[in-house]
N, C-alpha and C positions, 0 to 999 in steps of 0.2 A: 513314296508317294507324299505330295504336299499336303500341307492340313485342309487347304478346300478341297482337293479330290477326296479325302478321307471324310469331309462332312457333306461333299454330293453325294458320295456312295453310300453313307448312313441314310441320307432322305432317301435317295431311290429304293433302298432296301425296304425303307418302312413304307413306302407308296405300295411298293411291292406286296409286302404283306398284307398292308390293309385292303390293298384290290382282290388278293386272293381272299382273304377272310369275308371280304363284301360277297365275293361270286360265290362261293363257299354257301354261305348264309343263304343269297338269294335261291341258289340253285338246288339245294339240298335240305336243308332245316327249314325254309318257308315256301318251299314248293307248292306244298299243298293249300296254303291260303294263297298263295298269289293263282294258283287255278281256280279257286273257288271265286275269286274276284270277278263280280260281274263286268267291271272296266275291262277285264282282259280279254279283249274279243280276238287276239290271236290265237290263245287257247281256246276260246270257245269254237273259234272256225275249223282250227288244228282239229278239234275231237269229233267233228262231224266228216271229216275226211277218213275216220278210223271207223272199221266196222263195230258198232256198238254190242255190248254183249248182252245175252236175252236173260230176260226175267222170269224164272223157272218156279213152277207149282208142281208138287207131287211128280216131279221128273217130265213136266210137259211145258215147253215155252207160252207163257202168256203175253209177252211183248217181245219181239225180233226186230232184226233188220234184213232189208232185202235191197239189192242195188238199185239206186235210181238214176236218170239221165240228165240230172240238173246240177249246180255248183256243188249240193251239199253231200253228193256221192250217196247217200244210204238213205232211205226213207223208213220210218219205223212204222210197224204194224201191232196192231194188239188184237190177241183173240178173246171171242167171248168178252167183248170190252164192257157192254155195260154190266155184267157180272163182277168184274175185275176195275174198274174205270178209278174208284177211289184208292184202290190200291196201288195200281202201278200207275197212276197219274199219266201225264202226258209230256212229249217234249217236242217242241217247234224251231228249228234252226233257223227259218225264215224271220220268227220274230225274236228269236233268244230266249225263250221262256219255256217253264217246264214246272211240275208239279209232280205230287206223290214219291214212290220211289224212284221214278226218274230222276227226280230233284235231289234225293235226299242221298242215293249212291251213285251220282252222277260220276264222279271219279272211279270208281270201281267199274262201273258201265262202260266209260270209255277209256277205261286203260290208265286213268293217269296217277291213281293214287300213289301215296310213297312206298306202300306194300307190293306195289307191282316194277319197280324199278328194275330189279333185277331181270323181269319177264321183259321189259321193254328192250333192255340192252340185248338179251339173247336173240329177240327177233329181229334188232337190226343186225347182229355179227351172221345171221344164219339167213340173212336175205328174206325173211317171210313179213308179209305185209303185217301192220299194227292192227292189234284184236282188243276189243275190251274185253273184260271177264264178265261171267254172268254171275247174276244174284239168285241164290236160292231160297226162297222162301219158306217160312215155316206152314204157311197156310194149306191146308188139307183140301184138294179140287172139289172131292165129292162133298165134305161138310159144308164149302163156302156154297156150292151148287143148291146143297139142301136148305142153307140160309136164305139165298138169293129167292128159290123159287116159294119159299116159305112166306116171305115176305111179299112178295107178289108186287100189288100195286100200290101198297101200302106205303104212306110216307113215314120212314123211322130209320131205325138201324139195328142190327145186330152184330155182338162181339161173342165170340168162344173161345175160352182159354183153357190149356192143359195146366191145372192148378199146381202139380208140384214143379212144373218146371216153367211156367208163365210164356210159354209159347202160344202165339196167337194161331187159332187152327181154323177161323173164318171171320170176317171182317167187311160186313156189306152195310151200305147206305142207300135209301131209296128215297125220292126217285136218283135215278144216275144218268151217265150220258154215254156217249160212243167217243172216246179217245180218238178214235181215226179222224173225225174230222177236224181234231186241233192238232193233229200232228202234220196234215197237209202242208206243202211246201207253197201253195197259193195263199199268199198273206192276205188278200182279199177276203177268198172264200173264209178263212179262218177268223178274220175279225168278224165277220158277218155271223158265222156260227157261236163265236163265244159271246156276241154281244146278245143272240137270243137266249143263249144259257143264264148271262146276268140279269136279263130283263124277264126271266120266267118267276113266276109268283111262288113256286114250290121250292126254289134255290137248290136245283139239282148239283151245283157245284159244290154243296156244303157236305162236308164229309161228317155226317151226324156221328158216326162210331165214335169218333175222337173230339169233335169240335161244333162247328156250327153255333146255331142259337140253341144254345143248352135247355133243359126243362127240368122242372121240378120233379124229384125222385118218388114222389109220393110215398106210400106204404113202404117199398123197398127199403126206404133209409130207417125203417123202425129196426132193421137187422144192426144196424152201426149203434142206435141206441139202447138196445137190448145188450149189445157185445159191451157198453161203455158200462151198463148197470152190474152186469156178471164181473166183469173185470174188475170193478170196485171193491168188489169182497162183501158188499152191504145188501147185494141182491141175489136173489137164487131165482132159477125157473120157477118154481111156485110160491115165491114173495107176491103178498095181495096188496092189490091197489083200490083204491075207493072206486064205485062203478055206477055213478049217476047216468041218467038220460042224457044231459046236457052239460056243459062246462062253460062257465064264463071265462075267458082270457084274463091273467092276472094284470090289476091296474089298465082294465078296457072294459067299454060295455060290449065288445063283441061276444057272441056264444058261438060255439062249436057242439058238433053232435057227430055221433058214429053214423055210418054209411047205412044201416037199418033203421035210424030214427029214435031207436031206444036204447036198451042198455045192452051192453056185452055180456050176454048170457043173462041168467036170470037170477043171481046171487046181489047183496047189496058189496061186495066186493069179487074183483076178479085177479087171478094170477098173471103174470108178464107171460108166463106159456102159452096160456088161453087167448090172452086180448091178442098176442101174436097170431096165434092159429086162425083165431076168427076177425084178424085186422080191424081191430077197434082203435078208433083214434083219440077218444077221450084218456083211456089207460095212459097212452105214451105220450100223450101231452102233460098229463100229470107226471108221469114219470121222467120227464125232459126238465120239468122245473124242480123237481127235487134233485136231479145230478147237475143242473146249471149248465150253462152253455161252454163255459171252459172244458169241463171234463167231456161233453159231446165233442167238441172240437178236437181235442187231443185225441180222443178214438178215433173219429173220423180221419185226421191226418195218419194215423198209423195204417190206414187203408189206401193214402194215396191223396186225398182230399185237399186241396189248395198246393198241389205239385204237377208240375208237368213231365210228362214222360217223353223220352226218345226212343221210337221203335224200331227204325230210325225215322217214321213220321213223327211228329211234333204234336204231342195232345193238348186241348185247352183244358187248362186246369178246372177240376170239379170246385165246387164253393160251398164252404161251409164258413159264414163269415165272422169276424169279431164284433165285440159290444152288443150284442144282443139283449134287449131287456127280456123280463120273463114272460111278457107275450109274443114275444117273436122265437124266443125258445120253445116254448110250448106247441108253435105251429112247426118248428122244425122236427117237434117229436114225432112226426107223421110226415115229415118230407115234404112242409108245403113253406111258407114265408120266404125266404131269402135263400133257401137251399138250392144249390142246381147241380147237375149231374151230368156225364156222357154214359152211354153203354159201356166203353172202355172202363170208368171207374165202378159202377155196379158189377160189373161181371170180376173186376179184381177184389169186391168184397166177399163175393160169394166163392170164389177161387180161394182167399185167404183162410176161411172157415173151413173150406173144404180141405186145406193143406196143413190143418192142424193149427191153425192161428198164424202160419208163418206166409205172409205176403210176397210174392216174386214179382220183381220187376217184367213188365209186359214187353215181349220181343216178337218181331215178325220175319227175320232174317235168321237163317241157320248158318250159311256157308258162301264165300266168293270162290268161284271156282275159275280156274285160268282156262283160256283156249285151250291147250293140252290138256286139260281135266284134272291138274293138279288143285289141290284145295290151297287157296293162298290165304284165306282167313276163317275162321271157324267163331260163331259167336256163342258165349257161354251163358246157362242159366245163371242168375244172381239173385240174392235175397233182398228186398226192400226194406221189411221192417217184420217184426212181430208183433201182431194186432192181439192175440189172445194167446194166454197157456193152452196146452194140449184139452185140459180136463174141462174148460170154460168151452172151448171150441168143440169138444164132443157134446155138451151141452147144448150148444146153439145149433148141432148138425140134428139133435133129436127134438128139436122144435120145429127146424125147418122141416124136418121130414113128416110131422106131424100136419104141417100146414097143407103138404100136399093129397097125402093119406086121408085126412078129417079135418079139411079146413077150406079155407077162403083160396088155395092154388090147386085145387083140384083136377084143373084142366091141363097141369102138364104131368098127369099121371100116365106111365107107363108099365105094361103089363109085367109083370116079374120082375121088376126094379124097383128098388127104393130111390125115389126122387126126393131131394131137399130142394124146398123153394119157397120164393116169397112175390105175392103179387104188388100193383100200385097202380091205383086208378087217381091221378093228380089233376088237382082243379087250379084253372088259370083264370084269368081275370073276366068278370062279368058272366056271359052267358057264352065264352068261348068253350069248343070241345074240350074233352079232357084228353090228358095225356095217360096213355098206357103202358105198365111195365110187366116186367117178369125177370126175377133173376134167382138162379138156382144152379144146383149141380146134380151128376149121375155118373154112377152108383155110389148111393149116401156113404157106403162103408169102405168105397174104394174107389174115389173119384175119377175117370176119365176126362171129364168135362164139366166147366163152369161156362154159363151162358147168360148174357142179359139181352134183353129185347126191349126197344119202345119204338111205340108205334104212336104216331101223332095226331094230330087232328081227329081224336076219338074213334079213330078205326072207322071214319065214316059214318060213325052212329052218334056224333054228337058228344052229348050226356047221358046216352045211353048204356055205351058200351062199359067194359069193365076189362081191367087188366088179366081177370082170371078167362072171360072168355073170349078174350083176341089175342093177347100178347103170350099168354100159357102156352096156347096150342101150337104157335108159333115156335117157342122156345122147345118145345116138346119133339117136334120133327127134326131138328137141330142136334139136339141131346140124342135122338135115336139114329142119326146118320154118323155119330162118333162111336156109338156103341156097337153097329152093325159092322164095323169093319173088323 
């Protein structure tokens, strides 16, 4: 062989190896990234030719595909859609848009995930039509319905979590919408329906459970401040704070009051436990200033503030900002000022306390199940952080039980069950209606569920309603739904 032929052979070999490596990279290692690329219209249209897997809750399908007579082959159908819309989301082949689980688990539902490679090969070899896999949610259909019906026409959201695992049992946002109207293959009809939803004053497309326009958490945030105080080792539940009837914010002329307009109880001092039980603002403003914004932020972040969570739906981070002055820190002591939270976040606070101080990562999917009913993927429980040591968590539990049994959270009382909880009635700007909250868990000694409820727009009562009269009874119904199973 001449020298030129050898050189040519080497060049051809190198080119062949380069081509082999690049195609292997594209078809194997980079397959999922390419499938997710919105410009990959070929993959998009191919996915619509596949019978999409179902989204399942409590063993029943809440999103499924039926044959259609158009180019997209399959029509997506949603059961009890208004109850599930913010969970399932929708997928629309005519517009190439999707949301919710339909978007977050698209590869699994369309059968294009890397974990389904061998399943696809098997179906090709056996001559079976391609099928997507089913996504089994952690949400409990009975608890979801109880939450949906309890919230009713109120504008707000509910999240219920299993404290020991982080599994989400219910996630409701109101107002809702019918995902079927956005899954139609008639582009004109869908655009009209979508435009109406976008124009609606009450923002039905917002998922208030994990995002949307977040609200100040009000007095539910006192749990985080109390947690920071006890965790510091410098405070106990019976540690005393000054108990004036009014309090001028540091370096400010602004004055704050307790909701009663007077002192927190009758004495010149009040304990942290009693201030929490009676939900008094002034003692917690004083306590927040003593602790400082760095300590409160550090504790808040142990519960998940300033972090986003992938459920696989992606949550908006709840906010405890940096660089607060003493006046803003005082306001944060009772969940006002610049502190903002989602119901998911406040449910995680309660769940962490309920779980002996360990905060679990929230998740809403249990398994991916193949068309042949084989389990292709299982989602495991995982720990996010330890917020409290077990003995301090037990002190928090005792204080939260007193809130319900003999305090400002009596609206969550369940006969025969010790309930731990905290209400919140958050002020907004000017004469805007209050935002009403409850977060808690039950049973207190061995919790099955932690829940957070937010009711916006004052629950229709302007500045007259309270977290105890409106949000707590809603949470009670959700907890009862779990405890009755």
